[in-house]
N, C-alpha and C positions, 0 to 999 in steps of 0.2 A: 709194644710198639705201636704207636697211633699211624692212622692214615696215612698221614704226610709224610712221616718216616718210611711205611714202605714203599710209599710213590719215589721218595727221594732215592733209596735204595734198589730200585727196579724191581722189587719183590710183587709190585701188583699195578696194573696198567690203568691209568684214567681215562675215562670216557666220558662225554658230556651227554646231557639232553637239553636241547634248546638254541636256538639261534639268534636271539634278540640280542637289545642292548646289554643286559647283565652278561650274557655270553661273551659279548665282543669287548667286555672290559676285563675279562680274564684275565690278561696279563697282568693289570693293576691289582687284580684279586690275590692270584698264587705265582708261586714262582717256578711253576711247571706249566706244562701244555697237556694238553688231552690228544689222544690217539686220534679221535674222530668225534663226531658229534651225531646225536641222533634229532631229528625232527618228523612231525608226521605231516607238517605241511610245506615241504621242503620244494621252493621253487627254482634253486640253483646247486649244484654240484659240490659247491665249496663255500664256504664262509671264513674270511680271513686267512686261506690255506689251509683248513681244516677240511677233510671230507665231511659230507653230509649222509646220513643213512635213516634210511626208514627203520622201524621198530624191530623188522623182521631179521634183522640183523643178529638180535639178540638170542636167534635160534641158531645162528651159524657159528658162533664162537663159543669158547669154553670160558664161561660166565665168571668160573673160579680165580682167574687169572686178572680179572678186570674190579674197579670199582667207579660206578657210574655217579657223575656228580652231576647234580641238578642245577642248572642254570635259569630254568622258565619256573616262574613264579605262577604267572598267569594259570598253568598247566600241570601244577603241581599233583594236584590229586589225580589227574589222569595217570600220569608218570607213577604213581604210588600204585596204582591198577599192574605195572608192568612188574614192579619192586615185587608185587605179592606174586604174581604169576611166575617169575622166573625167581625161586627163593635161594638159590646160591648167589644171587649176583648182591653185591652188598650197594645200596644206593644210599646218598647222602646230600643234603643240601650244599649249596657251594659256598655257605658262610659258618659251617659247622666248627666247632672248635677244634673236632680232631684232624682237621684241613691245615692247622696252625695258621690261621688269617687274620684273627679278631682285631687285631691293631693295626694291621694295614689295610683293613676293610675298614676301620673308624677313622683312620686320618685319609683317606681317599674322598675328596671332596668329589672329583668326577664319578666315582662308584655311586656316591649318594645322590648324586644329582641325578645320574641316571634311573637310579631306582625311585627318586620322587616323581620324574617325568613321566612313570611308569604306575604313578598311584601307590608307590610301597615306601614307606617310610623306614630310617635307620631301626628304630625302635622295634617295628614288626620283622624285621629280618631276625634281629637278634632273639625272638620271642618265637620263631620257627619251631615247631616241636620235633627234636630230633628222633624222638621215639618213634615217630612215625616210620622212619627207615631202620634199616638192619647194618 
């Protein structure tokens, strides 16, 4: 069973990292939403009706029940340090095949444009090395 199937059946809870443009387009990428998102530079309490927490939330929850979906491209290496610190937290990039979104992502010109505006091309999104994440 892949991550997408576990999310859909409710055996794992998706949470996010990031609050930027890619996060705001998540509804075009996935047909599920995250319970909350994490951001180190939070200035608001919510983004698109999703609660934003500091990374310290990871010390307060049972990580084995969650999957961290990384929506932040600019800070992916910083997020990776948290994934290394919390070994029992599954971390995965937002565009991973394991989330079952490849066709939807490829067909969404809005997402591609949002990424392009941040200097990220679709080909780069496809080449993010998922092996860096568990």
